C-alpha positions as CSV (number, residue, x, y, z in Angstrom):
1,M,69.9,133.2,119.4
2,E,73.2,133.7,117.4
3,K,75.5,133.3,120.4
4,E,74.2,129.8,121.0
5,K,75.7,128.5,117.8
6,V,78.4,126.0,117.7
7,L,81.1,127.4,115.4
8,I,83.1,124.7,113.5
9,I,86.3,125.6,111.8
10,G,87.2,123.1,109.1
11,A,85.2,120.7,106.9
12,G,87.2,117.7,107.1
13,P,85.6,114.4,108.1
14,G,85.5,115.3,111.8
15,G,84.1,118.7,111.3
16,L,81.4,117.6,108.9
17,A,80.5,114.7,111.0
18,L,79.9,117.0,113.9
19,A,77.8,119.4,111.8
20,Q,75.6,116.6,110.7
21,I,75.1,115.2,114.2
22,L,74.2,118.7,115.5
23,R,71.8,119.1,112.5
24,R,70.0,115.9,113.4
25,H,69.6,117.0,117.1
26,N,68.6,120.5,116.2
27,V,71.6,122.2,117.8
28,A,72.4,125.4,116.0
29,Y,75.8,125.4,114.3
30,E,77.7,127.0,111.5
31,I,80.7,125.4,109.7
32,F,83.5,127.1,107.8
33,E,86.0,125.8,105.4
34,R,89.1,127.5,103.9
35,D,88.6,125.7,100.5
36,D,86.7,127.7,97.9
37,S,84.5,124.7,97.1
38,Q,83.5,121.2,98.1
39,R,86.0,119.8,95.6
40,G,88.5,122.7,96.0
41,R,91.4,120.3,96.6
42,K,92.3,116.7,96.6
43,Q,91.0,114.9,99.6
44,G,93.5,112.1,100.0
45,W,92.9,108.4,99.4
46,A,91.0,106.2,101.8
47,V,90.6,105.6,105.6
48,A,89.1,102.6,107.5
49,L,86.2,103.1,109.9
50,I,85.9,100.5,112.6
51,D,85.5,101.4,116.2
52,S,83.8,104.7,115.6
53,L,81.3,103.4,112.9
54,H,78.6,102.3,115.3
55,D,78.2,105.6,117.0
56,L,78.5,107.5,113.8
57,R,75.7,105.5,112.2
58,E,73.5,105.8,115.3
59,L,74.0,109.6,115.4
60,L,73.8,110.8,111.7
61,P,70.6,112.1,110.1
62,A,68.6,109.4,108.4
63,D,68.3,111.6,105.3
64,L,72.1,110.8,104.4
65,G,71.2,107.3,103.6
66,D,73.6,104.3,103.8
67,I,77.2,105.2,104.6
68,R,78.4,102.2,102.7
69,V,78.1,104.1,99.5
70,T,81.4,105.7,100.6
71,S,83.3,102.4,100.4
72,V,86.2,102.0,98.1
73,N,84.4,98.9,96.8
74,N,81.1,100.7,96.2
75,G,79.5,99.5,93.0
76,I,80.6,95.8,93.4
77,P,79.5,93.2,95.9
78,D,82.9,92.7,97.5
79,L,83.2,93.4,101.2
80,D,86.1,95.5,102.5
81,V,89.0,93.5,103.7
82,L,92.4,94.7,105.1
83,T,95.1,92.1,104.9
84,L,98.3,92.1,106.9
85,L,101.4,90.6,105.3
86,D,104.9,89.9,106.3
87,G,106.8,92.2,104.1
88,S,109.9,90.1,103.9
89,T,108.2,86.8,102.9
90,G,104.8,87.8,101.7
91,E,103.2,85.4,104.2
92,H,99.7,86.2,105.3
93,V,99.5,87.3,108.9
94,A,95.8,88.2,109.4
95,S,92.9,89.7,107.6
96,L,90.4,92.2,109.1
97,G,86.9,92.6,107.7
98,G,85.1,90.6,105.1
99,V,82.0,90.3,107.2
100,P,78.5,92.0,106.8
101,I,77.8,95.3,108.6
102,N,76.6,94.9,112.2
103,H,78.7,91.8,112.6
104,P,81.8,91.8,114.8
105,G,84.9,92.5,112.8
106,Y,83.2,94.7,110.1
107,V,85.4,97.3,108.4
108,L,84.4,100.0,106.2
109,R,87.2,101.4,104.0
110,V,85.9,104.7,102.7
111,A,87.2,106.8,99.9
112,R,87.9,110.2,101.4
113,E,86.4,112.1,98.5
114,R,83.2,110.1,98.8
115,L,83.1,110.5,102.4
116,R,83.3,114.3,102.2
117,D,80.6,114.2,99.5
118,Y,78.4,112.1,101.8
119,L,78.9,114.3,105.0
120,W,78.6,117.5,102.9
121,A,75.0,116.7,101.9
122,N,72.0,118.7,103.2
123,I,74.2,121.2,105.2
124,T,75.5,124.7,104.4
125,V,79.2,125.0,104.5
126,T,80.6,128.5,104.3
127,T,83.6,128.2,102.0
128,G,86.5,130.4,101.3
129,K,86.8,131.2,105.0
130,K,90.4,131.3,106.3
131,F,90.4,131.5,110.1
132,S,92.4,134.3,111.6
133,H,91.8,134.4,115.3
134,Y,89.1,134.2,118.0
135,E,88.1,136.3,120.9
136,E,86.1,135.2,124.0
137,D,83.8,137.2,126.4
138,E,81.7,136.1,129.3
139,D,79.0,134.4,127.3
140,S,80.2,133.9,123.7
141,V,83.2,133.4,121.4
142,V,83.8,135.2,118.1
143,A,85.7,133.7,115.2
144,F,87.5,136.2,112.8
145,F,88.5,135.4,109.3
146,E,91.0,136.8,106.9
147,D,88.4,138.5,104.7
148,G,87.3,140.7,107.6
149,T,84.1,138.8,108.4
150,S,83.3,137.3,111.8
151,A,80.9,134.8,113.5
152,R,79.7,134.6,117.0
153,G,78.7,131.5,118.9
154,S,78.7,129.7,122.2
155,V,81.4,127.2,121.4
156,L,84.3,127.2,118.9
157,V,85.5,124.0,117.7
158,G,88.9,123.8,115.9
159,A,88.6,121.0,113.3
160,D,91.2,122.6,111.1
161,G,93.8,119.9,110.7
162,A,97.4,119.2,111.8
163,H,98.5,122.8,111.2
164,S,95.5,124.1,113.1
165,Y,95.4,127.9,113.6
166,V,92.8,127.5,116.4
167,R,95.2,125.2,118.3
168,S,98.1,127.7,117.8
169,Q,96.0,130.5,119.5
170,L,94.5,128.1,122.2
171,L,97.7,126.3,123.3
172,G,100.3,128.7,122.0
173,P,102.6,128.7,118.9
174,N,105.1,126.2,120.3
175,H,102.4,123.4,120.2
176,Q,103.1,122.2,116.6
177,P,103.3,118.8,115.0
178,V,106.7,117.1,114.4
179,A,107.9,114.9,111.6
180,S,107.3,111.2,112.2
181,S,110.3,108.8,112.0
182,L,108.6,107.1,109.1
183,V,109.1,108.9,105.8
184,P,106.8,108.1,102.9
185,I,107.1,107.7,99.2
186,V,103.7,107.8,97.5
187,G,102.5,106.8,94.1
188,E,99.2,106.1,92.4
189,C,98.1,104.4,89.2
190,E,95.1,103.2,87.3
191,L,95.5,99.4,86.9
192,P,93.7,97.1,84.3
193,R,91.9,94.0,85.6
194,N,94.7,91.5,85.0
195,L,97.2,93.6,87.1
196,Y,94.9,94.7,90.0
197,E,93.0,91.4,90.5
198,P,95.8,89.6,92.5
199,I,96.1,92.6,94.8
200,H,92.3,92.9,95.2
201,A,91.8,89.2,95.8
202,L,94.4,89.3,98.6
203,G,93.1,92.4,100.3
204,S,90.0,93.9,98.6
205,A,90.4,97.3,100.4
206,A,94.1,97.3,101.3
207,I,97.3,95.5,102.1
208,I,99.5,96.5,104.9
209,S,103.0,95.0,105.3
210,S,106.0,95.3,107.7
211,S,109.6,94.4,107.2
212,P,112.7,95.7,108.9
213,G,112.7,99.5,108.7
214,V,109.8,99.6,106.2
215,R,106.0,99.9,106.7
216,Y,104.1,99.6,103.4
217,L,100.3,100.3,102.4
218,I,98.8,99.4,99.2
219,G,95.3,100.7,99.0
220,L,92.3,100.7,96.6
221,R,90.9,104.1,95.9
222,T,88.1,103.3,93.4
223,I,87.1,100.4,91.3
224,K,84.9,100.6,88.1
225,P,81.6,98.8,88.5
226,D,82.4,96.6,85.5
227,R,85.8,95.7,87.2
228,S,87.6,96.8,84.0
229,S,90.1,98.8,86.0
230,A,90.9,100.1,89.5
231,N,92.6,103.1,90.9
232,Y,95.3,102.2,93.5
233,Y,97.8,104.1,95.6
234,Y,100.7,103.1,97.8
235,A,102.6,104.7,100.8
236,L,106.0,103.1,101.1
237,C,107.6,104.3,104.4
238,F,111.1,103.9,105.4
239,Y,112.3,104.4,109.0
240,S,114.7,107.4,109.6
241,E,116.9,108.2,112.5
242,T,116.9,111.8,111.2
243,P,113.4,112.3,110.1
244,E,113.7,116.1,109.8
245,V,116.6,115.6,107.3
246,D,115.1,112.7,105.3
247,S,111.6,114.5,105.3
248,V,113.3,117.5,103.7
249,W,115.0,115.2,101.1
250,A,111.6,113.5,100.3
251,Q,109.8,116.9,99.9
252,T,112.5,118.2,97.6
253,A,113.5,115.0,95.6
254,S,112.5,114.5,91.9
255,K,110.0,111.9,90.8
256,A,113.0,109.8,89.5
257,E,114.8,110.0,92.8
258,L,111.8,108.9,94.8
259,Y,111.1,106.1,92.3
260,E,114.7,104.8,92.6
261,K,114.4,104.9,96.3
262,A,111.2,103.0,96.2
263,V,112.7,100.3,93.8
264,E,115.7,100.0,96.0
265,I,113.6,99.5,99.2
266,T,111.3,96.9,97.6
267,K,113.8,94.9,95.5
268,D,113.8,91.9,97.8
269,M,110.1,92.0,98.5
270,P,107.6,89.4,97.2
271,P,106.1,90.3,93.7
272,I,102.7,91.2,95.2
273,L,104.4,94.0,97.0
274,K,106.9,95.4,94.7
275,N,105.2,95.0,91.3
276,I,103.0,98.1,91.9
277,I,106.0,100.3,92.1
278,K,106.8,99.2,88.6
279,Y,103.2,99.6,87.5
280,T,103.1,103.1,88.8
281,G,106.4,104.2,87.2
282,V,108.2,107.4,87.5
283,E,105.5,109.6,86.2
284,N,102.9,108.7,88.8
285,I,105.1,109.3,91.8
286,L,103.6,112.0,94.0
287,T,105.7,115.1,94.4
288,P,106.1,116.3,97.1
289,P,104.9,113.2,98.9
290,L,102.9,113.2,102.0
291,K,104.7,114.2,105.2
292,F,103.7,112.1,108.2
293,L,103.2,114.4,111.2
294,E,102.6,113.7,114.9
295,F,101.1,115.8,117.5
296,T,100.5,114.5,121.0
297,P,97.8,116.4,122.9
298,P,98.5,117.9,126.3
299,G,96.9,116.6,129.4
300,Q,94.6,119.6,129.7
301,I,93.3,122.3,127.5
302,P,92.8,125.9,128.9
303,N,89.2,126.4,130.3
304,G,86.9,128.4,128.0
305,R,84.6,128.0,125.0
306,V,87.2,126.8,122.6
307,T,88.2,123.1,122.0
308,L,89.8,120.9,119.3
309,L,88.7,117.9,117.3
310,G,90.5,115.4,115.1
311,D,94.1,116.1,113.8
312,S,94.1,119.6,115.3
313,A,94.1,117.8,118.8
314,H,96.0,114.7,118.0
315,S,97.8,113.9,114.7
316,M,99.1,110.5,114.2
317,I,100.7,108.2,111.6
318,P,98.2,105.8,109.8
319,F,99.6,102.4,110.9
320,C,97.1,101.9,113.8
321,I,93.9,102.5,111.9
322,A,93.2,105.3,114.5
323,G,93.5,108.7,112.7
324,A,90.1,109.0,111.1
325,N,88.4,106.8,113.8
326,S,89.7,109.3,116.4
327,A,88.3,112.4,114.6
328,I,85.0,110.7,113.9
329,Q,84.8,109.5,117.6
330,D,85.6,113.0,118.7
331,A,82.7,114.3,116.6
332,C,80.4,111.7,118.0
333,D,81.3,112.4,121.6
334,L,81.0,116.2,121.3
335,G,77.9,116.0,119.3
336,R,76.2,113.7,121.8
337,I,77.1,115.9,124.7
338,L,75.9,119.1,123.0
339,A,72.7,117.3,122.0
340,Q,72.1,116.0,125.5
341,Q,72.7,119.5,126.9
342,K,69.9,120.9,124.6
343,I,67.6,118.1,125.7
344,N,68.2,118.9,129.3
345,H,67.7,122.7,128.6
346,K,71.2,123.4,129.9
347,E,73.5,126.2,128.7
348,D,76.7,125.4,130.4
349,F,78.8,125.1,127.3
350,E,82.1,125.3,129.1
351,Q,81.1,122.3,131.2
352,A,80.1,120.5,128.0
353,I,83.6,121.1,126.5
354,R,85.3,119.8,129.8
355,E,83.2,116.7,129.7
356,Y,84.1,116.1,126.0
357,E,87.8,116.7,126.6
358,K,87.9,114.1,129.4
359,L,87.1,111.6,126.7
360,M,89.0,113.1,123.8
361,L,92.4,114.0,125.3
362,P,93.4,110.7,126.9
363,R,92.0,108.7,123.9
364,G,94.0,111.0,121.4
365,R,97.1,110.7,123.4
366,R,96.9,107.0,123.7
367,N,96.2,106.6,120.0
368,V,99.2,109.0,119.0
369,L,101.6,107.0,121.1
370,Q,100.2,103.6,120.1
371,S,100.4,104.5,116.3
372,R,104.1,105.6,116.8
373,A,104.9,102.4,118.7
374,V,103.3,100.2,116.0
375,G,105.0,102.2,113.2
376,E,108.4,101.9,114.9
377,S,108.0,98.2,115.9
378,G,106.4,96.9,112.9
379,N,104.1,94.6,115.1
380,L,101.1,94.3,112.8
381,M,99.0,92.5,115.3
382,S,99.4,95.5,117.7
383,M,97.9,97.5,114.9
384,V,94.5,95.7,115.3
385,E,94.7,95.3,119.0
386,G,91.5,96.6,120.5
387,K,89.9,97.2,117.1
388,V,88.3,93.7,116.9
389,N,88.4,90.6,119.0
390,T,91.1,88.2,118.1
391,K,88.4,85.7,117.1
392,D,87.3,88.0,114.5
393,L,90.6,87.9,112.7
394,L,91.5,85.3,110.0
395,M,95.0,84.6,111.3
396,N,98.2,82.7,110.5
397,P,99.4,82.1,114.0
398,G,102.9,81.2,112.9
399,A,103.4,84.4,110.8
400,A,101.7,86.6,113.5
401,A,104.0,85.3,116.2
402,R,107.0,86.4,114.2
403,L,105.9,90.1,114.0
């Protein structure tokens, strides 16, 4: 029946993962995306999947194939490695990953565009649908779109990102994300082999560093199978006591102004960290840069047939490897609960949502607060706490103790 559908608003990683899990378990669904096409806009760079990966692989349909094709290192035999550095000295603190899949400590650093393509396969995404509002009655919920169309289902899942329209209606317009105290400057560049190899050898997927007032990510986006060149990006983040002011400056600054700021911030850093700024140059600075936003979920969501998933429920800064993992884990938890309900021939969708939110809300809140704490403290070891066992890290104990 039409009203038994799960309506998913937003075809980001979490929304798509949920749709695929429901497809595998024969739970009716419909997914809507505001973009006009699968490649309607740039999907960002890369995210690391660690703690959510086991459940995701277990729950996805087999016809999607091996998720490792989404790796930033796809096409070459290198395993994904995240390396943590002391940003002041360049000293190696720890490395995460570099082991085969199904081994403790495995990391899959996925290119976001590849992940979207992978999760988009074999499902129908209704594109060009800008969500307007929803209405609930006793046994269904109806989603309305700006083009005048609507869809009826049993559950509505807002997976529509940090600026979620579903969240605004569900929780009220005052529940909005706020600017993080870390303000990023972002650049990207195509590097020939002689320039990218030192970076890739140190951290094949990404390098993350911390120094006083600065958090820094240098990440691989794609690499050519013949290794002739690789596409890299960086997010150089400086701490601000007035983030609303500095975020506005960053959003309105010219490429030259942002480049000068990046050069100034990195001038005393080791070459492995500052050279990519020079390689990128002024022309490849992203304007406006990303804006890091945070949204801490409430302790409870109003009862009903509407819930949230991913950034719409909990937006966080990327220095705790938690954002994408949280969204994917949300999808796994909700998908599993809805699939089990179908197996048990139950139709208590509101109870299913409450069961899901008992998992999602405290986890989301914990991850937002931990990501903020790691970003502000610069304690890189805290970043990987709980992701893998300490024994799975290749560590420099002396350097780790200083951070």
